[in-house]
C-alpha positions in Angstrom: 105.2 114.8 83.1 107.2 113.5 80.1 110.3 111.4 81.5 113.3 113.3 79.9 115.2 111.4 77.1 117.9 108.6 78.0 121.2 109.1 76.9 120.9 106.2 73.9 118.0 108.2 73.1 119.6 111.3 72.5 122.7 110.3 71.0 122.6 107.4 69.4 125.1 104.3 69.4 128.8 105.2 70.3 131.9 104.7 68.2 134.3 102.5 70.2 137.8 104.9 69.3 135.8 107.9 70.7 135.2 106.4 73.8 138.7 105.2 73.8 140.0 108.6 73.7 138.1 110.2 75.9 138.7 107.5 78.4 142.3 108.5 77.7 141.1 111.9 78.5 139.0 111.2 82.2 142.6 109.5 83.1 143.9 113.0 83.1 141.1 114.9 84.8 140.7 112.1 87.4 144.7 111.1 88.3 144.6 113.9 91.2 141.1 112.3 92.8 142.2 108.3 92.2 143.8 105.9 94.9 146.1 103.9 93.5 145.0 100.4 92.8 147.6 98.8 90.8 147.5 95.0 89.9 149.3 92.5 92.0 150.2 89.1 91.3 148.4 86.5 92.9 150.5 83.6 94.0 148.0 81.0 95.3 145.3 81.5 92.4 148.3 81.4 89.6 149.8 77.9 91.2 145.9 76.7 92.0 144.7 77.8 88.2 148.3 77.0 86.1 148.2 80.4 84.8 149.7 83.8 85.9 146.5 85.9 87.8 146.7 89.3 88.8 144.2 91.2 90.9 143.2 94.3 89.9 142.3 95.7 93.3 139.3 98.6 93.1 137.7 97.6 96.0 140.6 99.5 97.6 139.8 102.4 95.5 138.0 105.6 96.7 134.6 104.7 98.2 135.6 101.3 98.1 134.6 100.7 94.0 135.5 101.8 90.5 132.5 103.7 90.2 133.9 106.9 91.5 135.8 107.2 88.1 132.6 107.4 86.0 130.9 109.2 88.6 133.4 111.8 88.9 134.4 112.3 85.2 130.8 112.6 84.1 130.3 115.2 87.0 133.5 117.3 86.0 132.0 117.5 82.9 128.8 119.4 83.9 128.4 123.4 83.1 127.9 126.1 85.9 124.2 126.2 85.5 124.2 122.0 85.7 126.4 122.4 89.1 124.1 124.9 90.4 121.2 122.8 90.0 122.5 119.6 91.4 122.9 116.2 90.1 120.2 113.1 90.3 121.1 109.0 89.7 119.8 105.8 90.5 122.0 103.2 92.3 122.6 100.3 94.3 125.1 101.5 96.4 128.6 101.9 94.6 127.5 104.5 92.1 125.8 106.2 94.5 129.5 106.5 97.2 131.0 107.5 93.6 128.2 110.0 92.8 128.1 111.5 96.6 132.0 111.8 96.7 132.3 113.6 93.7 129.6 115.7 94.6 130.9 116.8 98.2 134.3 117.4 96.6 132.7 119.7 94.0 130.2 120.9 96.4 127.7 119.9 94.1 123.8 119.0 95.7 122.9 115.4 95.0 120.2 113.4 95.3 120.6 109.6 94.9 117.1 107.4 94.4 118.3 103.4 95.9 116.3 100.5 95.7 114.3 100.0 99.3 117.0 96.5 99.5 120.0 98.6 100.1 122.4 97.0 102.5 122.5 99.4 105.1 126.6 99.6 105.4 125.7 101.7 101.4 122.9 103.6 102.6 124.8 104.6 105.7 127.8 105.6 103.6 125.7 107.3 101.0 124.4 109.6 104.0 128.1 110.4 105.6 129.3 111.5 102.2 126.5 114.4 102.5 123.8 112.9 99.5 120.0 113.3 100.3 118.9 109.6 99.9 115.1 108.8 98.4 114.4 104.7 99.0 112.5 103.2 96.3 111.0 100.1 94.9 112.6 96.5 95.2 115.1 96.6 92.2 117.6 99.0 90.8 115.7 99.7 87.9 112.7 100.4 89.5 114.6 103.0 91.4 116.0 104.5 88.2 112.9 104.9 86.7 112.1 107.0 89.7 115.5 109.1 89.4 114.3 109.6 85.5 111.2 111.1 87.1 112.8 113.3 89.4 115.2 114.6 86.8 112.4 115.8 84.5 110.4 117.4 87.7 113.1 119.5 89.2 115.6 120.0 86.3 118.3 117.9 88.1 121.1 116.5 86.1 120.9 112.7 85.5 124.1 111.1 86.1 123.3 107.7 85.1 125.3 104.7 86.8 126.2 102.7 83.5 124.4 104.1 80.2 126.2 107.5 79.8 129.3 108.6 77.4 131.5 110.2 80.0 130.6 107.4 82.5 131.5 105.0 80.1 134.8 106.7 79.5 135.9 107.1 83.2 135.0 104.0 83.8 137.7 102.5 80.8 140.6 104.4 82.8 140.6 100.7 84.8 141.5 99.2 81.5 144.4 101.8 80.6 145.7 101.3 84.0 145.8 97.6 83.3 147.5 97.5 80.1 150.3 99.6 82.0 150.6 98.0 85.0 150.5 94.3 82.9 151.6 95.1 79.9 151.8 91.3 78.9 148.3 90.8 79.5 146.4 88.1 77.4 143.0 87.7 79.0 141.1 91.0 81.4 137.9 89.3 83.2 135.4 92.0 84.2 132.2 91.6 86.3 129.0 93.0 84.3 125.5 94.4 85.2 124.5 97.3 83.5 127.9 97.2 81.3 129.6 100.6 82.1 132.7 98.9 83.3 133.4 96.5 80.5 131.9 98.5 77.8 134.9 101.8 78.5 137.0 99.2 79.6 137.0 96.8 75.8 137.1 99.8 74.0 139.7 101.3 76.0 142.1 98.5 76.1 141.4 97.0 72.4 141.8 100.4 70.8 145.5 99.7 71.9 145.8 95.8 72.3 142.8 94.4 69.8 145.0 91.1 70.6 143.7 90.8 74.4 140.7 88.9 75.1 137.5 90.9 77.8 135.7 88.2 79.2 132.5 89.7 80.9 130.7 88.0 83.9 127.4 88.1 84.9 125.7 86.9 88.0 122.8 83.8 87.1 120.0 85.4 88.7 120.8 88.8 86.8 121.7 87.7 83.2 120.3 90.4 80.9 123.5 90.6 79.3 124.1 86.9 78.4 120.6 86.7 77.0 121.2 89.4 75.1 124.3 88.3 73.6 122.8 85.0 72.6 119.7 86.8 71.1 121.7 89.6 69.4 119.7 92.3 71.3 118.8 93.9 74.3 116.8 91.2 76.7 115.3 92.5 79.8 114.8 90.0 83.0 111.3 89.8 84.9 113.3 90.0 87.9 117.0 89.8 89.5 117.5 87.4 92.5 121.4 87.5 93.5 123.8 88.1 96.0 126.2 90.4 93.3 123.7 93.7 94.3 126.5 95.4 92.7 125.8 94.0 89.1 121.9 93.6 89.8 120.2 95.0 87.0 117.4 93.6 84.5 118.1 95.1 81.8 121.8 95.7 80.0 122.8 99.8 79.1 121.1 100.8 75.4 124.8 102.7 74.7 126.8 99.6 76.5 125.5 96.7 74.1 126.6 98.3 70.7 129.9 98.1 72.4 129.6 94.8 74.3 128.7 92.5 70.6 132.2 94.6 69.1 134.7 94.3 71.5 134.0 91.5 74.6 135.2 88.1 73.2 133.1 86.0 75.6 130.3 86.1 78.4 130.2 83.6 81.0 127.6 83.5 83.9 128.3 82.0 87.8 125.6 81.4 90.1 125.8 82.9 94.3 127.5 79.4 95.3 130.4 80.3 93.5 130.6 83.9 94.2 130.7 82.9 98.0 133.2 80.6 97.3 135.6 83.0 95.6 134.7 86.0 98.2 136.3 83.6 100.8 138.7 82.2 99.0 139.8 86.1 98.6 139.7 86.9 102.4 141.5 83.7 102.9 144.3 83.8 100.6 144.8 87.2 99.2 143.2 89.2 102.7 141.3 91.0 100.5 137.4 91.9 100.8 135.6 91.5 98.0 131.6 92.1 97.4 130.0 89.4 95.4 130.2 91.5 91.9 133.8 92.3 92.8 134.5 88.4 93.3 132.5 87.2 90.0 135.7 87.5 87.9 137.8 85.0 90.3 134.8 82.8 90.5 134.5 82.5 86.9 138.1 81.7 86.5 138.0 79.4 89.4 135.1 77.4 87.7 137.1 77.2 84.3 134.3 78.8 82.7 136.4 80.3 79.4 139.8 79.7 77.8 142.4 81.6 78.7 144.9 83.2 77.7 148.3 84.4 78.6 148.7 86.1 81.8 144.9 86.6 83.2 143.4 90.0 85.1 140.6 89.7 87.5 139.4 92.7 88.1 137.9 93.0 92.0 135.7 95.8 90.8 134.4 97.1 94.8 134.5 95.8 98.3 131.5 97.4 99.7 129.7 94.5 101.5 127.2 94.5 103.7 128.4 92.6 107.5 125.2 90.5 108.2 125.5 89.2 104.8 129.3 88.8 104.8 128.6 86.3 107.7 126.2 84.5 105.8 128.5 84.4 103.1 131.1 82.8 105.0 129.2 80.6 106.5 128.0 79.5 102.8 131.4 79.0 101.4 132.6 77.3 104.6 129.5 74.7 104.1 130.8 74.4 100.2 133.9 72.9 101.5 133.3 70.8 103.1 134.6 72.8 106.2 131.5 73.5 107.9 128.9 70.4 107.9 125.3 69.4 109.8 125.3 65.6 110.4 122.1 63.6 112.2 123.3 60.6 113.9 120.6 58.0 115.6 121.8 57.4 119.2 120.0 55.4 122.1 118.1 57.7 124.8 120.5 56.4 127.6 123.2 57.9 129.7 127.1 57.8 128.0 125.5 57.3 124.3 126.7 61.6 123.7 130.1 60.9 125.6 130.5 57.8 123.1 130.0 60.1 119.9 131.2 63.1 121.0 134.6 60.7 121.7 134.4 59.4 118.1 134.4 62.8 117.0 137.2 64.3 119.0 139.7 61.5 118.4 139.1 62.3 114.5 139.5 65.5 115.3 136.8 67.3 114.2 135.1 70.2 116.2 131.4 70.0 117.1 130.4 73.4 117.4 126.5 73.0 118.7 124.4 70.0 119.4 120.5 69.7 119.3 118.8 66.6 120.1 115.4 65.8 119.2 113.5 63.1 121.2 110.4 63.5 119.7 110.8 62.6 116.1 108.4 59.7 114.3 111.7 58.7 112.5 113.2 56.8 114.9 112.3 54.2 117.8 110.8 55.3 121.2 114.1 55.3 123.7 116.1 56.6 120.7 117.1 60.2 119.7 118.3 62.2 116.9 121.1 63.8 117.6 122.0 66.8 115.0 126.0 68.0 115.0 127.2 71.3 113.5 130.7 70.5 113.0 134.1 72.5 111.6 136.4 70.2 109.5 139.2 70.8 107.2 137.7 69.5 104.5 136.0 66.6 102.0 138.2 64.1 102.8 138.7 65.3 106.7 134.5 64.7 106.6 134.1 61.6 104.9 137.1 60.4 107.2 134.6 60.9 110.0 131.7 59.2 108.4 133.1 56.5 107.7 134.4 56.4 111.2 131.3 56.6 112.9 129.8 53.8 110.1 132.1 51.6 111.7 131.3 52.0 114.9 127.8 51.2 113.9 125.9 54.2 113.7 123.4 55.6 111.5 124.6 58.8 109.9 122.4 61.1 107.6 124.5 64.3 105.8 122.0 67.0 105.9 122.5 70.0 103.6 124.4 73.0 104.9 
């Protein structure tokens, strides 16, 4: 059976002014169903970066991300017959929860196709909201093609995660709120996957404040938009490889891309290490849990990836982070800040050697988390051992001080990558 046409194929390019107007209408419709996520000044990041930095905490939104906005508005536009038949969508998690939550509120049946790699946290959350779930394919784009097939076969209404006029308008309400909450905003930084959030936000913001700079941030492992901007037409990536599952798409949206070309001032990339560092910083400094996509704007700010004008608002788009992944991200973030390190020290394999090493480490106020010994290594002479120390430190200077002390004491020391 022929797959139904996409919204872009049906309607053609969107008019930015019309999107802005629709976003204003969406704000009225959604207002009773949204949780307030007022932008707040971050004193720490403002001091670190030398500009006023505000965080728009959509991770505090219902279902843990901004996606409930576009999903809720799109479902509100369905007619009686469409509501009776039900809806289908594809999502890596956040849009799925947005659709499931809105569908339950409106008593509409929802089928969600999710990639097989979807974190258990997001999978369980969707099921808890009453939606039917089908796992399909290794990545979002594979799941989306399956959802399009189901749409055609079963007559369900497709609610795309980003490439739909009503979804884009719904996401644009984030921009309207930012202008109200930070009226002197000069730059707004937005994570980008398929482009629905930044397309709607840019349309709403530029209609009211054309002087505000809108900057998009993509994961380097899912950089369809960055490549498309450079090529001046949509370029799909063959694969995606990033911890930021919320923006891990192979292809920017057909409806979104022209709006982004027209309205967005700059698009930059960040890698997984940058996002891991930003997640850890948000946890420690703001007591705020963000998923990798939600931390991407702050990561770009911390890495000085673009020029800043006036007050800066970073959209923390979501906080649905798998607990297992969170533990690995925290470990990686600590390692990147030299607060967790692994070193190897050559010891004489005689009584007292380890005690002497431990004493030096303790005197430097370094905590030993774990020690491993390798007596069989061919890299050292017989009667020697390689001791691997897993350490907890205060930062780079603390680590360098310890290494220097060990060298002065005559130890052979190797620093391992964490």
